[in-house]
MITORGU-586260 format. One record per residue (C-alpha): residue number from 1; residue in one letter; z, x, y. Coordinates in pm, whole numbers, plus 32768, in hexadecimal, padded with zeros to 4 digits. Layout:
N
+-----+---+------+------+-------+
!   k ! r !   up ! east ! north !
+-----+---+------+------+-------+
! NUM ! A !    Z !    X !     Y !
...
+-----+---+------+------+-------+
// end
This chain:
172
+-----+---+------+------+-------+
!   k ! r !   up ! east ! north !
+-----+---+------+------+-------+
!   1 ! M ! 7673 ! 7DA3 !  802F !
!   2 ! E ! 777E ! 7D38 !  7F3E !
!   3 ! V ! 78C6 ! 7DF7 !  7F22 !
!   4 ! V ! 796F ! 7DED !  7DCD !
!   5 ! E ! 7AE6 ! 7E29 !  7DCA !
!   6 ! L ! 7B46 ! 7F65 !  7D0F !
!   7 ! I ! 7CB2 ! 7FA3 !  7D75 !
!   8 ! P ! 7D77 ! 7E77 !  7DF7 !
!   9 ! T ! 7E58 ! 7E86 !  7F26 !
!  10 ! H ! 7F9E ! 7E72 !  7E61 !
!  11 ! E ! 7F3D ! 7F9F !  7D8B !
!  12 ! I ! 7EEB ! 806B !  7EC2 !
!  13 ! E ! 8039 ! 800D !  7F60 !
!  14 ! G ! 80F4 ! 8071 !  7E25 !
!  15 ! K ! 803F ! 81BE !  7E09 !
!  16 ! V ! 8078 ! 8211 !  7F7A !
!  17 ! S ! 81ED ! 81D0 !  7F4B !
!  18 ! E ! 81F3 ! 82AC !  7E15 !
!  19 ! L ! 813D ! 83C9 !  7EC5 !
!  20 ! A ! 8222 ! 83B0 !  7FF5 !
!  21 ! A ! 8357 ! 83C3 !  7F1A !
!  22 ! R ! 82D5 ! 84FF !  7E6B !
!  23 ! I ! 8273 ! 85A3 !  7FB3 !
!  24 ! S ! 83C1 ! 854A !  8054 !
!  25 ! Q ! 847A ! 85E5 !  7F31 !
!  26 ! D ! 83A0 ! 871F !  7F29 !
!  27 ! Y ! 83BB ! 875B !  80A1 !
!  28 ! C ! 8520 ! 86EF !  80E5 !
!  29 ! S ! 8574 ! 8845 !  8175 !
!  30 ! E ! 8420 ! 88A7 !  8206 !
!  31 ! E ! 8376 ! 887C !  8353 !
!  32 ! L ! 824A ! 87AA !  82E7 !
!  33 ! V ! 810A ! 876A !  83A8 !
!  34 ! L ! 8025 ! 8659 !  8329 !
!  35 ! V ! 7EB8 ! 8699 !  8380 !
!  36 ! G ! 7DE7 ! 8561 !  8353 !
!  37 ! V ! 7C72 ! 8585 !  831F !
!  38 ! L ! 7BB4 ! 8495 !  8401 !
!  39 ! K ! 7B2F ! 8396 !  83F0 !
!  40 ! G ! 7B64 ! 831F !  828E !
!  41 ! A ! 7CCE ! 8388 !  825B !
!  42 ! F ! 7D66 ! 82E5 !  838F !
!  43 ! V ! 7DDE ! 81A9 !  82DC !
!  44 ! F ! 7E6C ! 826E !  81B6 !
!  45 ! L ! 7F0C ! 836B !  82A5 !
!  46 ! A ! 7FB9 ! 825B !  8370 !
!  47 ! D ! 8040 ! 81A5 !  823D !
!  48 ! L ! 80B1 ! 82E8 !  8196 !
!  49 ! M ! 815D ! 836A !  82CE !
!  50 ! R ! 821F ! 8224 !  82FF !
!  51 ! K ! 82A3 ! 8239 !  819B !
!  52 ! L ! 831A ! 83A2 !  81B1 !
!  53 ! T ! 8493 ! 83CD !  81CA !
!  54 ! I ! 847E ! 8525 !  826C !
!  55 ! P ! 8424 ! 858D !  83CD !
!  56 ! C ! 82C0 ! 8607 !  83F0 !
!  57 ! E ! 81B7 ! 8656 !  84EF !
!  58 ! C ! 8062 ! 85B6 !  84E7 !
!  59 ! S ! 7F17 ! 8648 !  8550 !
!  60 ! L ! 7DAB ! 85EE !  851A !
!  61 ! I ! 7C6B ! 86A7 !  84CC !
!  62 ! G ! 7B14 ! 8606 !  84C7 !
!  63 ! V ! 79FF ! 8675 !  83DF !
!  64 ! S ! 78C4 ! 85D5 !  8360 !
!  65 ! S ! 77CC ! 8618 !  824C !
!  66 ! Y ! 7723 ! 84C4 !  824F !
!  67 ! E ! 7600 ! 8465 !  832C !
!  68 ! N ! 7616 ! 82E7 !  8331 !
!  69 ! G ! 75DA ! 82C3 !  81C0 !
!  70 ! S ! 767E ! 82CB !  806F !
!  71 ! M ! 7624 ! 8431 !  8010 !
!  72 ! S ! 76CC ! 856A !  8092 !
!  73 ! S ! 75EA ! 8656 !  8152 !
!  74 ! N ! 76B9 ! 877D !  80C9 !
!  75 ! R ! 76C6 ! 87FC !  8231 !
!  76 ! I ! 7823 ! 87DC !  82BF !
!  77 ! R ! 784C ! 87BF !  8434 !
!  78 ! L ! 7987 ! 87B5 !  8504 !
!  79 ! T ! 799C ! 867A !  85D6 !
!  80 ! Y ! 7B02 ! 869D !  8656 !
!  81 ! N ! 7BDD ! 87D3 !  864E !
!  82 ! L ! 7D54 ! 87B8 !  8634 !
!  83 ! T ! 7E29 ! 8843 !  874B !
!  84 ! S ! 7F79 ! 886E !  869B !
!  85 ! P ! 8001 ! 89C8 !  8653 !
!  86 ! L ! 8026 ! 8A02 !  84DD !
!  87 ! E ! 80A9 ! 8B65 !  84C8 !
!  88 ! G ! 81C4 ! 8B82 !  83CC !
!  89 ! K ! 81C4 ! 8A0D !  837C !
!  90 ! S ! 817F ! 8952 !  823B !
!  91 ! V ! 803C ! 888E !  825F !
!  92 ! L ! 7FDB ! 8761 !  8190 !
!  93 ! I ! 7E6F ! 86FC !  81B3 !
!  94 ! V ! 7E53 ! 8582 !  818E !
!  95 ! E ! 7CFB ! 8526 !  810E !
!  96 ! D ! 7C68 ! 83D6 !  80B4 !
!  97 ! I ! 7B84 ! 844F !  7F9C !
!  98 ! V ! 7B2D ! 8598 !  7EF9 !
!  99 ! D ! 79C4 ! 8585 !  7E89 !
! 100 ! T ! 78FB ! 86C8 !  7E7F !
! 101 ! G ! 7A25 ! 8792 !  7EFB !
! 102 ! L ! 7950 ! 8835 !  8009 !
! 103 ! T ! 79F8 ! 877E !  812A !
! 104 ! L ! 7B53 ! 87CB !  80A9 !
! 105 ! N ! 7AFE ! 893D !  8080 !
! 106 ! F ! 7A75 ! 8940 !  81E4 !
! 107 ! V ! 7BB5 ! 88A3 !  826E !
! 108 ! K ! 7C97 ! 898F !  81A8 !
! 109 ! R ! 7BD9 ! 8AC0 !  822A !
! 110 ! R ! 7BF1 ! 8A44 !  8393 !
! 111 ! L ! 7D65 ! 89FE !  8377 !
! 112 ! S ! 7DB3 ! 8B47 !  82CB !
! 113 ! L ! 7D38 ! 8BFC !  8403 !
! 114 ! R ! 7E6D ! 8B6F !  84B3 !
! 115 ! H ! 7F56 ! 8C29 !  83C3 !
! 116 ! P ! 8024 ! 8B0D !  832D !
! 117 ! K ! 8135 ! 8B57 !  8230 !
! 118 ! E ! 8072 ! 8A8F !  812B !
! 119 ! I ! 7F60 ! 898D !  810F !
! 120 ! K ! 7F6E ! 8876 !  800E !
! 121 ! V ! 7E9A ! 8740 !  7FE0 !
! 122 ! C ! 7EE7 ! 85CF !  7FBC !
! 123 ! A ! 7DB8 ! 84FC !  7F66 !
! 124 ! L ! 7DB0 ! 8388 !  7F29 !
! 125 ! L ! 7C76 ! 839B !  7E53 !
! 126 ! D ! 7BD0 ! 849F !  7D79 !
! 127 ! K ! 7A6D ! 848A !  7CF6 !
! 128 ! P ! 7A5E ! 85BD !  7C10 !
! 129 ! E ! 7903 ! 856E !  7B84 !
! 130 ! R ! 7867 ! 85D8 !  7CD0 !
! 131 ! R ! 7925 ! 871E !  7CFF !
! 132 ! K ! 7862 ! 884A !  7D81 !
! 133 ! A ! 798A ! 891E !  7DF1 !
! 134 ! D ! 7AD3 ! 8967 !  7D44 !
! 135 ! V ! 7BF3 ! 88BF !  7DF9 !
! 136 ! D ! 7D5E ! 887E !  7DA8 !
! 137 ! I ! 7DF6 ! 872B !  7DF6 !
! 138 ! D ! 7F71 ! 8741 !  7DFD !
! 139 ! Y ! 7FB3 ! 85CE !  7E30 !
! 140 ! L ! 7EB1 ! 84DC !  7DA6 !
! 141 ! G ! 7EA0 ! 8364 !  7DB9 !
! 142 ! F ! 7D80 ! 82F8 !  7CD8 !
! 143 ! T ! 7C62 ! 8393 !  7C17 !
! 144 ! I ! 7B2F ! 82B7 !  7C3A !
! 145 ! P ! 79D3 ! 82A2 !  7BA0 !
! 146 ! D ! 789C ! 831E !  7C51 !
! 147 ! K ! 7869 ! 81EC !  7D2E !
! 148 ! F ! 7843 ! 81D9 !  7EA7 !
! 149 ! V ! 7991 ! 814B !  7F17 !
! 150 ! V ! 79F4 ! 8098 !  8056 !
! 151 ! G ! 7B29 ! 7FF4 !  80E8 !
! 152 ! Y ! 7C83 ! 806E !  814A !
! 153 ! G ! 7BE2 ! 814F !  8251 !
! 154 ! L ! 7AAD ! 81B7 !  818C !
! 155 ! D ! 795F ! 813F !  820F !
! 156 ! Y ! 77EE ! 8113 !  81D4 !
! 157 ! G ! 7737 ! 813D !  831F !
! 158 ! E ! 7881 ! 8101 !  83DA !
! 159 ! K ! 78AE ! 7FAF !  832D !
! 160 ! Y ! 79B6 ! 7F38 !  8232 !
! 161 ! R ! 7AD3 ! 801A !  82AE !
! 162 ! H ! 7BA0 ! 7EE1 !  82F5 !
! 163 ! L ! 7BB8 ! 7E6F !  818A !
! 164 ! P ! 7D20 ! 7E7F !  8108 !
! 165 ! Y ! 7CA7 ! 7EE4 !  7FAB !
! 166 ! I ! 7BB8 ! 7FEB !  7F29 !
! 167 ! G ! 7A71 ! 7F6D !  7EA4 !
! 168 ! Y ! 7917 ! 7FE8 !  7E5A !
! 169 ! V ! 77D1 ! 7F76 !  7EEF !
! 170 ! E ! 76FA ! 7ED7 !  7DE2 !
! 171 ! G ! 75AF ! 7F8A !  7DC3 !
! 172 ! L ! 760D ! 80D3 !  7E6B !
+-----+---+------+------+-------+
// end
C-alpha cells in the first residue's frame, strides 16, 4: 500500500509548539493532568508534553473502536484504564484524531466519573465529515478531509505508526 503525505513533519512540529504554548498560557496557575488516549495519541502526547512550560501530570487510557480495519465498529471498548486520581483537577484529554466523536464522548464520560474540576480536549486532527456525536475540541491542530490517515502514531493494522509525517493510505 502506498502512503501519500498529507501533513509534513515540520508542520506537525510547528503546530505542536503552538498548541503547547496556548495550553501553557491557559493553565499557568492550574494543576493539569494530561490524559493520552492509547494507542494513537502516544507520539503526539509525548511531543506536546515536552513542549509545555508548566508542570503537569500524565496518565493514559486505552480505548478501541477498530477491529483491524479502516472502519470504526462504533462499539467502544476500554483496553487500558487510567489509575491517576482526577478529583478536583483540570484534565486535558490528548487525542490523535476526532472522527465520529463516539470514542471521545466515551472517554469524557469515563473521566467525568472521577470528578475532575474540568475536562477539555486537545486533538491533533479533526475529521468533521464523519461526526456522529457532538464534541467540543478546545485545542485543535489540523482539520483534515475524510481520508484514512496514518503516521505520527496513527496506524492501519498496527503498521505505519513510525512515520514522522501524517499521510493517507491510497485506496482506503
